[in-house]
VEXDREN-2710 file (C-alpha; in Angstrom, 1 decimal):
% VEXDREN-2710
k/r/px/py/pz
1/MET/-155.5/154.6/-228.4
2/LYS/-158.7/155.5/-226.5
3/LEU/-160.0/158.7/-225.0
4/GLY/-161.0/159.0/-221.4
5/VAL/-161.4/161.5/-218.6
6/LEU/-160.6/162.0/-214.9
7/THR/-164.1/162.3/-213.5
8/ALA/-163.0/164.6/-210.6
9/LEU/-164.3/167.6/-212.5
10/PHE/-167.9/166.1/-212.1
11/SER/-167.5/165.2/-208.4
12/ASP/-170.6/167.1/-207.6
13/GLN/-172.7/164.8/-209.8
14/PRO/-173.8/161.2/-209.1
15/LEU/-171.8/158.5/-210.9
16/GLU/-174.7/157.3/-213.2
17/LYS/-175.4/160.8/-214.5
18/VAL/-171.7/161.3/-215.2
19/LEU/-171.4/157.9/-217.0
20/GLU/-174.4/158.7/-219.2
21/TYR/-172.9/162.1/-220.1
22/LEU/-169.5/160.8/-220.9
23/ARG/-170.8/157.9/-223.0
24/ASP/-173.0/160.3/-225.0
25/ALA/-169.9/162.5/-225.5
26/GLY/-168.1/159.6/-227.1
27/LEU/-165.6/158.8/-224.4
28/GLU/-164.4/155.3/-223.9
29/ALA/-162.7/155.3/-220.5
30/ILE/-162.8/156.8/-217.1
31/GLU/-160.2/157.5/-214.4
32/LEU/-161.8/157.5/-210.9
33/GLY/-160.7/159.3/-207.8
34/ALA/-160.0/156.9/-205.0
35/GLY/-158.6/158.9/-202.1
36/ASN/-156.1/161.6/-200.7
37/PHE/-156.4/164.7/-202.9
38/SER/-158.6/162.8/-205.3
39/PRO/-162.3/162.8/-204.3
40/THR/-164.0/159.5/-203.7
41/THR/-167.5/160.6/-204.8
42/HIS/-167.6/158.1/-207.6
43/CYS/-165.4/155.4/-206.2
44/ASP/-165.1/154.9/-202.4
45/PRO/-162.6/152.1/-201.5
46/ASP/-164.0/151.9/-198.0
47/ILE/-167.4/150.8/-199.5
48/LEU/-166.2/148.8/-202.5
49/LEU/-163.6/146.8/-200.6
50/ASN/-166.0/145.7/-197.9
51/ASP/-169.4/145.4/-199.5
52/ASP/-169.6/142.8/-202.3
53/LYS/-173.2/143.9/-203.2
54/GLU/-172.1/147.5/-203.7
55/PHE/-169.0/146.3/-205.6
56/THR/-171.1/144.2/-208.0
57/LYS/-173.6/147.1/-208.4
58/PHE/-170.7/149.5/-209.2
59/LYS/-169.1/147.2/-211.7
60/LYS/-172.4/146.5/-213.5
61/LEU/-173.2/150.2/-213.7
62/ILE/-170.0/151.0/-215.5
63/ASP/-170.3/148.0/-217.8
64/ASN/-173.8/149.1/-218.7
65/TYR/-172.5/152.3/-220.1
66/GLY/-169.8/150.6/-222.1
67/LEU/-166.9/152.3/-220.4
68/GLU/-163.7/150.9/-219.0
69/ILE/-161.7/152.2/-216.0
70/SER/-158.2/153.2/-217.1
71/SER/-156.9/153.8/-213.6
72/LEU/-157.6/154.9/-210.1
73/SER/-156.4/158.3/-208.9
74/CYS/-155.0/158.5/-205.4
75/HIS/-152.7/161.6/-205.4
76/GLY/-151.2/162.3/-202.0
77/ASN/-148.0/162.7/-200.0
78/PRO/-147.1/159.3/-198.5
79/VAL/-143.7/160.7/-197.2
80/HIS/-145.2/163.8/-195.5
81/PRO/-143.1/164.9/-192.5
82/ASN/-146.2/164.9/-190.3
83/GLN/-146.4/161.2/-189.4
84/GLU/-150.2/161.2/-189.0
85/THR/-150.7/162.8/-192.4
86/ALA/-148.2/160.3/-194.0
87/ARG/-150.1/157.4/-192.3
88/LYS/-153.4/158.5/-193.6
89/ASN/-152.0/159.1/-197.1
90/ILE/-150.4/155.6/-197.1
91/GLU/-153.5/154.0/-195.9
92/ALA/-155.6/155.6/-198.6
93/GLN/-153.0/154.7/-201.2
94/HIS/-153.0/151.0/-200.1
95/LYS/-156.8/150.9/-200.3
96/ALA/-156.7/152.3/-203.8
97/ILE/-154.1/149.6/-204.8
98/LEU/-156.3/146.8/-203.2
99/LEU/-159.3/148.1/-205.0
100/ALA/-157.5/148.3/-208.3
101/GLU/-156.5/144.6/-207.8
102/LYS/-160.1/143.7/-207.1
103/LEU/-161.3/145.6/-210.2
104/GLY/-158.6/144.1/-212.4
105/ILE/-157.1/147.5/-213.1
106/GLY/-153.4/147.7/-213.7
107/VAL/-152.5/151.2/-212.6
108/VAL/-153.0/153.6/-209.7
109/ASN/-151.9/157.1/-210.2
110/GLY/-150.3/159.3/-207.5
111/PHE/-147.4/161.5/-206.4
112/SER/-144.0/160.6/-205.1
113/GLY/-144.5/162.9/-202.2
114/CYS/-142.0/165.2/-200.5
115/PRO/-140.5/164.9/-197.0
116/GLY/-139.4/167.7/-194.7
117/ASP/-135.7/168.6/-194.2
118/CYS/-135.3/166.6/-191.0
119/GLU/-137.1/164.2/-188.6
120/THR/-138.7/167.1/-186.7
121/SER/-140.1/169.0/-189.7
122/LYS/-143.7/170.0/-189.9
123/TYR/-144.0/170.7/-193.6
124/PRO/-142.6/169.4/-196.9
125/ASN/-139.4/171.0/-198.2
126/TRP/-139.0/170.9/-202.0
127/VAL/-135.3/171.6/-202.9
128/THR/-134.9/173.4/-206.3
129/CYS/-131.2/174.4/-206.3
130/PRO/-127.8/173.1/-205.1
131/TRP/-126.6/176.2/-203.1
132/PRO/-126.1/177.0/-200.3
133/PRO/-124.7/173.6/-199.5
134/ASP/-127.5/172.9/-196.9
135/PHE/-129.9/172.2/-199.8
136/LEU/-127.9/169.3/-201.1
137/LYS/-127.7/167.8/-197.6
138/ILE/-131.5/168.1/-197.3
139/LEU/-131.9/166.4/-200.7
140/GLU/-129.6/163.6/-199.9
141/TRP/-131.3/163.0/-196.6
142/GLN/-134.8/163.0/-198.2
143/TRP/-133.9/160.5/-200.8
144/GLU/-131.7/158.1/-198.8
145/LYS/-133.7/158.2/-195.5
146/LYS/-137.3/158.7/-196.6
147/VAL/-138.1/158.5/-200.3
148/ILE/-136.2/155.4/-201.5
149/PRO/-136.9/153.3/-198.3
150/PHE/-140.7/154.0/-198.6
151/TRP/-141.0/153.4/-202.3
152/LYS/-138.9/150.2/-202.2
153/GLU/-141.4/148.8/-199.7
154/GLU/-144.3/150.2/-201.8
155/ASN/-142.9/148.5/-204.9
156/ASP/-143.1/145.2/-203.1
157/PHE/-146.7/145.9/-202.0
158/LEU/-147.6/146.8/-205.6
159/LYS/-146.0/143.7/-207.0
160/GLU/-147.7/141.5/-204.5
161/HIS/-151.1/142.9/-205.7
162/HIS/-150.3/143.0/-209.4
163/VAL/-150.7/146.8/-209.7
164/LYS/-148.3/149.5/-211.0
165/MET/-148.0/153.0/-209.7
166/GLY/-148.0/155.9/-212.2
167/LEU/-146.3/158.8/-210.5
168/GLU/-147.2/162.3/-211.9
169/MET/-144.0/164.3/-212.4
170/HIS/-145.3/167.3/-210.4
171/PRO/-143.2/170.2/-209.0
172/GLY/-143.4/170.4/-205.2
173/PHE/-142.6/166.7/-205.0
174/VAL/-139.3/164.9/-205.2
175/VAL/-140.3/163.3/-208.6
176/TYR/-141.0/166.3/-210.8
177/ASN/-139.1/165.6/-214.1
178/THR/-137.7/162.8/-216.3
179/GLU/-134.5/162.3/-214.3
180/THR/-136.1/162.1/-210.9
181/LEU/-138.7/159.6/-212.1
182/LEU/-136.1/157.3/-213.5
183/LYS/-133.9/157.8/-210.4
184/LEU/-136.8/156.5/-208.2
185/ARG/-137.7/153.7/-210.6
186/SER/-134.1/152.5/-210.6
187/ALA/-133.8/152.6/-206.9
188/ALA/-137.3/151.3/-205.9
189/GLY/-138.4/148.9/-208.7
190/GLU/-140.2/148.5/-211.9
191/GLN/-143.7/148.7/-210.5
192/ILE/-143.0/152.5/-210.3
193/GLY/-143.4/154.5/-213.5
194/ALA/-145.1/157.6/-214.8
195/ASN/-148.6/158.9/-215.1
196/PHE/-147.3/161.2/-217.9
197/ASP/-148.9/164.7/-217.7
198/PRO/-147.2/167.2/-220.1
199/SER/-148.8/170.2/-218.5
200/HIS/-146.3/170.1/-215.6
201/LEU/-143.4/169.7/-218.0
202/PHE/-144.1/172.6/-220.3
203/TRP/-143.6/175.4/-217.8
204/GLN/-140.4/173.8/-216.5
205/GLY/-138.9/174.1/-220.0
206/ILE/-139.0/170.3/-220.6
207/ASP/-139.9/169.0/-224.1
208/PRO/-142.6/166.3/-223.4
209/LEU/-141.7/164.5/-226.6
210/ALA/-138.1/164.1/-225.5
211/SER/-139.2/163.0/-222.1
212/ILE/-141.5/160.3/-223.6
213/ARG/-138.6/159.0/-225.6
214/LYS/-136.4/158.8/-222.5
215/LEU/-139.1/157.2/-220.3
216/GLY/-140.3/154.6/-222.8
217/GLU/-141.8/151.6/-221.1
218/ALA/-141.8/153.5/-217.8
219/ILE/-145.0/155.3/-219.0
220/PHE/-148.0/153.6/-217.5
221/HIS/-150.8/156.2/-218.0
222/ILE/-151.4/159.5/-219.7
223/HIS/-153.1/162.8/-218.6
224/ALA/-154.1/165.0/-221.5
225/LYS/-153.8/168.5/-220.1
226/ASP/-152.2/171.6/-221.6
227/THR/-150.3/174.7/-220.3
228/LYS/-150.1/178.2/-221.6
229/VAL/-146.9/180.0/-220.8
230/CYS/-147.3/183.8/-220.8
231/PRO/-144.3/185.4/-222.6
232/TYR/-144.7/188.8/-221.0
233/ASN/-145.1/187.6/-217.4
234/THR/-142.3/185.0/-217.8
235/LEU/-139.9/187.6/-219.2
236/VAL/-140.5/189.7/-216.2
237/ASN/-140.7/187.0/-213.4
238/GLY/-139.5/183.7/-214.8
239/VAL/-141.5/180.5/-214.5
240/LEU/-141.5/179.9/-210.7
241/ASP/-144.8/181.4/-209.7
242/THR/-146.6/181.2/-206.4
243/LYS/-149.6/183.4/-207.3
244/HIS/-153.0/181.7/-207.0
245/TYR/-154.2/179.9/-210.1
246/SER/-157.2/182.2/-210.3
247/ASP/-154.9/185.2/-210.9
248/GLU/-154.6/184.2/-214.6
249/ILE/-153.6/187.6/-216.0
250/ASN/-150.6/188.0/-213.7
251/ARG/-149.3/184.4/-213.6
252/SER/-146.3/183.2/-215.7
253/TRP/-148.3/180.2/-216.8
254/ILE/-151.8/178.6/-216.4
255/PHE/-153.3/175.2/-217.1
256/ARG/-155.4/175.1/-220.3
257/THR/-157.6/172.7/-222.1
258/VAL/-155.6/170.8/-224.8
259/GLY/-155.1/172.9/-227.9
260/TYR/-155.2/176.2/-226.0
261/GLY/-151.5/176.0/-224.9
262/HIS/-150.1/174.0/-227.8
263/ASP/-151.4/173.4/-231.3
264/TYR/-152.3/170.4/-233.4
265/THR/-148.7/169.9/-234.5
266/PHE/-147.6/169.3/-231.0
267/TRP/-150.5/167.0/-230.0
268/LYS/-150.2/165.0/-233.1
269/ASP/-146.5/164.4/-232.4
270/PHE/-147.4/163.7/-228.8
271/VAL/-149.7/160.8/-229.8
272/SER/-147.3/159.5/-232.4
273/THR/-144.4/159.5/-230.0
274/LEU/-146.4/157.6/-227.4
275/ARG/-147.1/155.0/-230.0
276/MET/-143.4/154.8/-231.0
277/VAL/-142.4/153.9/-227.4
278/GLY/-145.2/151.3/-227.2
279/TYR/-148.0/153.2/-225.4
280/ASP/-151.4/152.5/-226.9
281/GLY/-153.6/153.0/-223.9
282/VAL/-155.9/155.8/-222.7
283/LEU/-155.5/159.5/-223.0
284/SER/-157.2/160.7/-219.8
285/ILE/-158.4/164.3/-220.1
286/GLU/-157.8/166.2/-216.9
287/HIS/-159.7/169.5/-216.8
288/GLU/-158.1/172.2/-214.7
289/ASP/-158.6/175.2/-217.1
290/SER/-159.8/178.0/-214.9
291/LEU/-161.0/180.0/-218.0
292/MET/-163.6/177.4/-219.0
293/SER/-166.4/175.5/-217.4
294/ALA/-166.1/171.7/-216.9
295/ASN/-168.5/171.1/-219.8
296/GLU/-166.8/173.5/-222.2
297/GLY/-163.3/172.5/-221.4
298/LEU/-164.1/168.8/-221.7
299/MET/-166.0/169.0/-224.9
300/LYS/-163.3/171.1/-226.6
301/ALA/-160.7/168.6/-225.5
302/VAL/-162.8/165.7/-226.7
303/THR/-163.3/167.2/-230.2
304/PHE/-159.7/168.2/-230.5
305/LEU/-158.2/164.9/-229.4
306/LYS/-160.7/162.7/-231.4
307/GLU/-159.5/164.4/-234.6
308/ILE/-155.9/163.8/-233.7
309/ILE/-156.4/160.1/-232.7
310/LEU/-158.4/159.5/-235.9
311/THR/-155.8/161.3/-238.1
312/GLU/-153.0/159.3/-236.4
313/LYS/-154.8/156.0/-236.9
314/LEU/-155.5/156.7/-240.6
315/GLY/-151.8/157.6/-241.1
316/ALA/-150.7/154.3/-239.4
317/MET/-153.1/152.4/-241.7
318/TRP/-151.8/154.1/-244.8
319/TRP/-148.2/153.3/-243.9
320/ALA/-149.0/149.7/-243.1
END
């Protein structure tokens, strides 16, 4: 298993400077933003798909630093109720898929998206409970009329270009847990799987280890990110929390660097369970810890995960 990072946290820095820093930090892989919510500072499909000289220069630069690209990140909402927004999101997603094909990368990461509640909606409508009955009608309409038809077509597009889509199970979108990921994969096709990020599962009360076992081969890529659930705030307000992420002291949970939400025991089991289901790819660190700088959060995560990966490898060698 290799250690990588989503470079979005350094989007204010030029790519070569970022590559040098990451190589010196001992990382082996990078995940690059390629559109929608993911910044294209380091990887612009509009340039790389249309300018072969720039493409060759881009590839050579990454190769020179001995890093591999684990995936492209193009997190958007391709089923947004605003047709123009949806069109732009789909266009960006398709460019990312075409660029992944050109680069020989097997996975693009993104979101399932979330429609509105009817054809005239302006904003997404995420259904979280079955009552009053209107909610179930909305949910049925979303899946049958919008989500499944779009992703069936997208599965064909992905298959044509030899790329898989790793969907992040993220609240706010129709795929947010193990069950909904498998529901979409079953309905749309096997090019659809998971970009597995445990941080979004922790606060929902989902055990990531159980989810890994259930998903198995449907896991295409990993985000290494932690979450700290605040016992006091959760006991008072529960886990559904719309306060801004910067209001750390009052939130029920916040994103943390790995090791600051869950200890070595969990993360050792996390790596081991991934291996048991056949995943031996990249752990891509995603830094969204508002209590640490990008440098501090990344280096703590690198040190923490390197020790776990090494321990797990030594254990596997001993048993062999």
